[in-house]
Structure formats: structure tokens, C-alpha cells
Chimera marker file (.cmm) of the C-alpha trace (Angstrom):
<marker_set name="trace">
<marker id="1" x="-52.604" y="6.832" z="-32.169" r="1" g="1" b="0" radius="0.5"/>
<marker id="2" x="-51.751" y="3.623" z="-30.352" r="1" g="1" b="0" radius="0.5"/>
<marker id="3" x="-51.736" y="0.213" z="-31.998" r="1" g="1" b="0" radius="0.5"/>
<marker id="4" x="-54.843" y="-0.856" z="-30.063" r="1" g="1" b="0" radius="0.5"/>
<marker id="5" x="-56.708" y="2.318" z="-31.047" r="1" g="1" b="0" radius="0.5"/>
<marker id="6" x="-55.834" y="1.797" z="-34.716" r="1" g="1" b="0" radius="0.5"/>
<marker id="7" x="-57.040" y="-1.810" z="-34.602" r="1" g="1" b="0" radius="0.5"/>
<marker id="8" x="-60.249" y="-0.799" z="-32.841" r="1" g="1" b="0" radius="0.5"/>
<marker id="9" x="-60.895" y="1.992" z="-35.354" r="1" g="1" b="0" radius="0.5"/>
<marker id="10" x="-60.311" y="-0.416" z="-38.253" r="1" g="1" b="0" radius="0.5"/>
<marker id="11" x="-62.698" y="-2.882" z="-36.637" r="1" g="1" b="0" radius="0.5"/>
<marker id="12" x="-65.396" y="-0.226" z="-36.276" r="1" g="1" b="0" radius="0.5"/>
<marker id="13" x="-65.078" y="0.559" z="-40.002" r="1" g="1" b="0" radius="0.5"/>
<marker id="14" x="-65.282" y="-3.156" z="-40.766" r="1" g="1" b="0" radius="0.5"/>
<marker id="15" x="-68.498" y="-3.450" z="-38.737" r="1" g="1" b="0" radius="0.5"/>
<marker id="16" x="-70.004" y="-0.392" z="-40.413" r="1" g="1" b="0" radius="0.5"/>
<marker id="17" x="-69.314" y="-1.899" z="-43.844" r="1" g="1" b="0" radius="0.5"/>
<marker id="18" x="-69.939" y="-5.556" z="-43.047" r="1" g="1" b="0" radius="0.5"/>
<marker id="19" x="-73.344" y="-5.924" z="-44.696" r="1" g="1" b="0" radius="0.5"/>
<marker id="20" x="-72.123" y="-4.249" z="-47.892" r="1" g="1" b="0" radius="0.5"/>
<marker id="21" x="-68.938" y="-6.335" z="-47.949" r="1" g="1" b="0" radius="0.5"/>
<marker id="22" x="-70.918" y="-9.547" z="-47.516" r="1" g="1" b="0" radius="0.5"/>
<marker id="23" x="-73.347" y="-8.536" z="-50.271" r="1" g="1" b="0" radius="0.5"/>
<marker id="24" x="-70.512" y="-7.726" z="-52.673" r="1" g="1" b="0" radius="0.5"/>
<marker id="25" x="-68.083" y="-10.531" z="-51.828" r="1" g="1" b="0" radius="0.5"/>
<marker id="26" x="-69.971" y="-13.258" z="-49.962" r="1" g="1" b="0" radius="0.5"/>
<marker id="27" x="-68.676" y="-15.266" z="-47.024" r="1" g="1" b="0" radius="0.5"/>
<marker id="28" x="-65.238" y="-16.709" z="-46.439" r="1" g="1" b="0" radius="0.5"/>
<marker id="29" x="-63.300" y="-13.768" z="-47.875" r="1" g="1" b="0" radius="0.5"/>
<marker id="30" x="-60.835" y="-11.561" z="-45.992" r="1" g="1" b="0" radius="0.5"/>
<marker id="31" x="-61.010" y="-7.769" z="-45.804" r="1" g="1" b="0" radius="0.5"/>
<marker id="32" x="-57.798" y="-5.753" z="-45.506" r="1" g="1" b="0" radius="0.5"/>
<marker id="33" x="-58.179" y="-2.520" z="-43.540" r="1" g="1" b="0" radius="0.5"/>
<marker id="34" x="-55.724" y="0.290" z="-42.891" r="1" g="1" b="0" radius="0.5"/>
<marker id="35" x="-56.183" y="3.778" z="-41.491" r="1" g="1" b="0" radius="0.5"/>
<marker id="36" x="-59.921" y="3.273" z="-41.060" r="1" g="1" b="0" radius="0.5"/>
<marker id="37" x="-60.510" y="2.260" z="-44.686" r="1" g="1" b="0" radius="0.5"/>
<marker id="38" x="-61.347" y="-1.030" z="-46.365" r="1" g="1" b="0" radius="0.5"/>
<marker id="39" x="-58.462" y="-1.427" z="-48.796" r="1" g="1" b="0" radius="0.5"/>
<marker id="40" x="-59.556" y="-4.591" z="-50.587" r="1" g="1" b="0" radius="0.5"/>
<marker id="41" x="-61.067" y="-8.050" z="-50.110" r="1" g="1" b="0" radius="0.5"/>
<marker id="42" x="-59.121" y="-11.260" z="-50.766" r="1" g="1" b="0" radius="0.5"/>
<marker id="43" x="-59.891" y="-14.951" z="-51.211" r="1" g="1" b="0" radius="0.5"/>
<marker id="44" x="-57.405" y="-16.077" z="-48.562" r="1" g="1" b="0" radius="0.5"/>
<marker id="45" x="-56.061" y="-14.717" z="-45.325" r="1" g="1" b="0" radius="0.5"/>
<marker id="46" x="-52.542" y="-15.220" z="-46.644" r="1" g="1" b="0" radius="0.5"/>
<marker id="47" x="-53.255" y="-13.107" z="-49.734" r="1" g="1" b="0" radius="0.5"/>
<marker id="48" x="-54.678" y="-10.343" z="-47.527" r="1" g="1" b="0" radius="0.5"/>
<marker id="49" x="-51.632" y="-10.518" z="-45.257" r="1" g="1" b="0" radius="0.5"/>
<marker id="50" x="-49.167" y="-10.339" z="-48.160" r="1" g="1" b="0" radius="0.5"/>
<marker id="51" x="-51.021" y="-7.374" z="-49.647" r="1" g="1" b="0" radius="0.5"/>
<marker id="52" x="-51.095" y="-5.654" z="-46.260" r="1" g="1" b="0" radius="0.5"/>
<marker id="53" x="-47.354" y="-6.090" z="-45.784" r="1" g="1" b="0" radius="0.5"/>
<marker id="54" x="-46.646" y="-4.853" z="-49.310" r="1" g="1" b="0" radius="0.5"/>
<marker id="55" x="-48.928" y="-1.860" z="-48.933" r="1" g="1" b="0" radius="0.5"/>
<marker id="56" x="-48.355" y="-0.951" z="-45.332" r="1" g="1" b="0" radius="0.5"/>
<marker id="57" x="-44.817" y="-2.136" z="-44.699" r="1" g="1" b="0" radius="0.5"/>
<marker id="58" x="-44.399" y="-1.926" z="-40.967" r="1" g="1" b="0" radius="0.5"/>
<marker id="59" x="-47.471" y="0.193" z="-40.298" r="1" g="1" b="0" radius="0.5"/>
<marker id="60" x="-50.583" y="-1.253" z="-38.714" r="1" g="1" b="0" radius="0.5"/>
<marker id="61" x="-53.214" y="-2.998" z="-40.787" r="1" g="1" b="0" radius="0.5"/>
<marker id="62" x="-56.070" y="-5.343" z="-39.938" r="1" g="1" b="0" radius="0.5"/>
<marker id="63" x="-57.547" y="-8.404" z="-41.565" r="1" g="1" b="0" radius="0.5"/>
<marker id="64" x="-61.136" y="-9.451" z="-40.913" r="1" g="1" b="0" radius="0.5"/>
<marker id="65" x="-62.930" y="-12.514" z="-42.235" r="1" g="1" b="0" radius="0.5"/>
<marker id="66" x="-66.385" y="-12.110" z="-43.748" r="1" g="1" b="0" radius="0.5"/>
<marker id="67" x="-68.384" y="-14.713" z="-41.844" r="1" g="1" b="0" radius="0.5"/>
<marker id="68" x="-72.028" y="-15.396" z="-41.097" r="1" g="1" b="0" radius="0.5"/>
<marker id="69" x="-71.385" y="-14.648" z="-37.424" r="1" g="1" b="0" radius="0.5"/>
<marker id="70" x="-70.910" y="-10.984" z="-36.608" r="1" g="1" b="0" radius="0.5"/>
<marker id="71" x="-68.429" y="-11.533" z="-33.791" r="1" g="1" b="0" radius="0.5"/>
<marker id="72" x="-65.432" y="-12.930" z="-35.666" r="1" g="1" b="0" radius="0.5"/>
<marker id="73" x="-62.450" y="-10.685" z="-35.114" r="1" g="1" b="0" radius="0.5"/>
<marker id="74" x="-59.681" y="-12.362" z="-37.102" r="1" g="1" b="0" radius="0.5"/>
<marker id="75" x="-56.193" y="-13.112" z="-35.882" r="1" g="1" b="0" radius="0.5"/>
<marker id="76" x="-54.864" y="-9.570" z="-36.152" r="1" g="1" b="0" radius="0.5"/>
<marker id="77" x="-57.616" y="-8.113" z="-33.997" r="1" g="1" b="0" radius="0.5"/>
<marker id="78" x="-57.776" y="-10.881" z="-31.426" r="1" g="1" b="0" radius="0.5"/>
<marker id="79" x="-57.212" y="-8.497" z="-28.525" r="1" g="1" b="0" radius="0.5"/>
<marker id="80" x="-60.537" y="-6.755" z="-29.082" r="1" g="1" b="0" radius="0.5"/>
<marker id="81" x="-63.370" y="-8.528" z="-27.309" r="1" g="1" b="0" radius="0.5"/>
<marker id="82" x="-66.401" y="-6.958" z="-28.918" r="1" g="1" b="0" radius="0.5"/>
<marker id="83" x="-68.687" y="-7.789" z="-31.797" r="1" g="1" b="0" radius="0.5"/>
<marker id="84" x="-70.348" y="-5.951" z="-34.650" r="1" g="1" b="0" radius="0.5"/>
<marker id="85" x="-73.820" y="-4.950" z="-33.491" r="1" g="1" b="0" radius="0.5"/>
<link id1="1" id2="2" r="1" g="1" b="0" radius="0.2"/>
<link id1="2" id2="3" r="1" g="1" b="0" radius="0.2"/>
<link id1="3" id2="4" r="1" g="1" b="0" radius="0.2"/>
<link id1="4" id2="5" r="1" g="1" b="0" radius="0.2"/>
<link id1="5" id2="6" r="1" g="1" b="0" radius="0.2"/>
<link id1="6" id2="7" r="1" g="1" b="0" radius="0.2"/>
<link id1="7" id2="8" r="1" g="1" b="0" radius="0.2"/>
<link id1="8" id2="9" r="1" g="1" b="0" radius="0.2"/>
<link id1="9" id2="10" r="1" g="1" b="0" radius="0.2"/>
<link id1="10" id2="11" r="1" g="1" b="0" radius="0.2"/>
<link id1="11" id2="12" r="1" g="1" b="0" radius="0.2"/>
<link id1="12" id2="13" r="1" g="1" b="0" radius="0.2"/>
<link id1="13" id2="14" r="1" g="1" b="0" radius="0.2"/>
<link id1="14" id2="15" r="1" g="1" b="0" radius="0.2"/>
<link id1="15" id2="16" r="1" g="1" b="0" radius="0.2"/>
<link id1="16" id2="17" r="1" g="1" b="0" radius="0.2"/>
<link id1="17" id2="18" r="1" g="1" b="0" radius="0.2"/>
<link id1="18" id2="19" r="1" g="1" b="0" radius="0.2"/>
<link id1="19" id2="20" r="1" g="1" b="0" radius="0.2"/>
<link id1="20" id2="21" r="1" g="1" b="0" radius="0.2"/>
<link id1="21" id2="22" r="1" g="1" b="0" radius="0.2"/>
<link id1="22" id2="23" r="1" g="1" b="0" radius="0.2"/>
<link id1="23" id2="24" r="1" g="1" b="0" radius="0.2"/>
<link id1="24" id2="25" r="1" g="1" b="0" radius="0.2"/>
<link id1="25" id2="26" r="1" g="1" b="0" radius="0.2"/>
<link id1="26" id2="27" r="1" g="1" b="0" radius="0.2"/>
<link id1="27" id2="28" r="1" g="1" b="0" radius="0.2"/>
<link id1="28" id2="29" r="1" g="1" b="0" radius="0.2"/>
<link id1="29" id2="30" r="1" g="1" b="0" radius="0.2"/>
<link id1="30" id2="31" r="1" g="1" b="0" radius="0.2"/>
<link id1="31" id2="32" r="1" g="1" b="0" radius="0.2"/>
<link id1="32" id2="33" r="1" g="1" b="0" radius="0.2"/>
<link id1="33" id2="34" r="1" g="1" b="0" radius="0.2"/>
<link id1="34" id2="35" r="1" g="1" b="0" radius="0.2"/>
<link id1="35" id2="36" r="1" g="1" b="0" radius="0.2"/>
<link id1="36" id2="37" r="1" g="1" b="0" radius="0.2"/>
<link id1="37" id2="38" r="1" g="1" b="0" radius="0.2"/>
<link id1="38" id2="39" r="1" g="1" b="0" radius="0.2"/>
<link id1="39" id2="40" r="1" g="1" b="0" radius="0.2"/>
<link id1="40" id2="41" r="1" g="1" b="0" radius="0.2"/>
<link id1="41" id2="42" r="1" g="1" b="0" radius="0.2"/>
<link id1="42" id2="43" r="1" g="1" b="0" radius="0.2"/>
<link id1="43" id2="44" r="1" g="1" b="0" radius="0.2"/>
<link id1="44" id2="45" r="1" g="1" b="0" radius="0.2"/>
<link id1="45" id2="46" r="1" g="1" b="0" radius="0.2"/>
<link id1="46" id2="47" r="1" g="1" b="0" radius="0.2"/>
<link id1="47" id2="48" r="1" g="1" b="0" radius="0.2"/>
<link id1="48" id2="49" r="1" g="1" b="0" radius="0.2"/>
<link id1="49" id2="50" r="1" g="1" b="0" radius="0.2"/>
<link id1="50" id2="51" r="1" g="1" b="0" radius="0.2"/>
<link id1="51" id2="52" r="1" g="1" b="0" radius="0.2"/>
<link id1="52" id2="53" r="1" g="1" b="0" radius="0.2"/>
<link id1="53" id2="54" r="1" g="1" b="0" radius="0.2"/>
<link id1="54" id2="55" r="1" g="1" b="0" radius="0.2"/>
<link id1="55" id2="56" r="1" g="1" b="0" radius="0.2"/>
<link id1="56" id2="57" r="1" g="1" b="0" radius="0.2"/>
<link id1="57" id2="58" r="1" g="1" b="0" radius="0.2"/>
<link id1="58" id2="59" r="1" g="1" b="0" radius="0.2"/>
<link id1="59" id2="60" r="1" g="1" b="0" radius="0.2"/>
<link id1="60" id2="61" r="1" g="1" b="0" radius="0.2"/>
<link id1="61" id2="62" r="1" g="1" b="0" radius="0.2"/>
<link id1="62" id2="63" r="1" g="1" b="0" radius="0.2"/>
<link id1="63" id2="64" r="1" g="1" b="0" radius="0.2"/>
<link id1="64" id2="65" r="1" g="1" b="0" radius="0.2"/>
<link id1="65" id2="66" r="1" g="1" b="0" radius="0.2"/>
<link id1="66" id2="67" r="1" g="1" b="0" radius="0.2"/>
<link id1="67" id2="68" r="1" g="1" b="0" radius="0.2"/>
<link id1="68" id2="69" r="1" g="1" b="0" radius="0.2"/>
<link id1="69" id2="70" r="1" g="1" b="0" radius="0.2"/>
<link id1="70" id2="71" r="1" g="1" b="0" radius="0.2"/>
<link id1="71" id2="72" r="1" g="1" b="0" radius="0.2"/>
<link id1="72" id2="73" r="1" g="1" b="0" radius="0.2"/>
<link id1="73" id2="74" r="1" g="1" b="0" radius="0.2"/>
<link id1="74" id2="75" r="1" g="1" b="0" radius="0.2"/>
<link id1="75" id2="76" r="1" g="1" b="0" radius="0.2"/>
<link id1="76" id2="77" r="1" g="1" b="0" radius="0.2"/>
<link id1="77" id2="78" r="1" g="1" b="0" radius="0.2"/>
<link id1="78" id2="79" r="1" g="1" b="0" radius="0.2"/>
<link id1="79" id2="80" r="1" g="1" b="0" radius="0.2"/>
<link id1="80" id2="81" r="1" g="1" b="0" radius="0.2"/>
<link id1="81" id2="82" r="1" g="1" b="0" radius="0.2"/>
<link id1="82" id2="83" r="1" g="1" b="0" radius="0.2"/>
<link id1="83" id2="84" r="1" g="1" b="0" radius="0.2"/>
<link id1="84" id2="85" r="1" g="1" b="0" radius="0.2"/>
</marker_set>
């Protein structure tokens, strides 16, 4: 799987779980995704990044912010120009 495909697949999982994540964690948190799974949710983007590097090493992972808007993609998925719908 290519890097772009992995990021897109992680983003699709994020969108599918967005309402549940918001209900459980609220806004302003950061979800860590890898291999089409939500790994955990963190208070800061930096905490999510550090956890992703520790867990994934050099493999691909994504970070998405839980926001009120459904089209925020986060810095690691910036190449995808779609929104959760």
C-alpha cells in the first residue's frame, strides 16, 4: 500500500468514528491512527506525534484533530482534499 493510500484509509476510519470520538473525548483533542485503526486520543498534537513515533517507528501513522468542523485534515494528512461527510 502506498503512503497516500494508507493516509486516505486512516482518514476514512477517522471520519467513520468521528461522532463517537467527539462524544467520548470532546473537541480539541488529537486522534492517532495507524493501519486503519484509532490507536488513542491525546490532549496535544505533540503528545499524539510522540506516541505515534514510539509506536510506529518509521511506519505511517496519521493524526487528526477533533474539531467542530468536519473538514479538518490535520498536518499529517494535508495532501488529502476531502472532508468527512
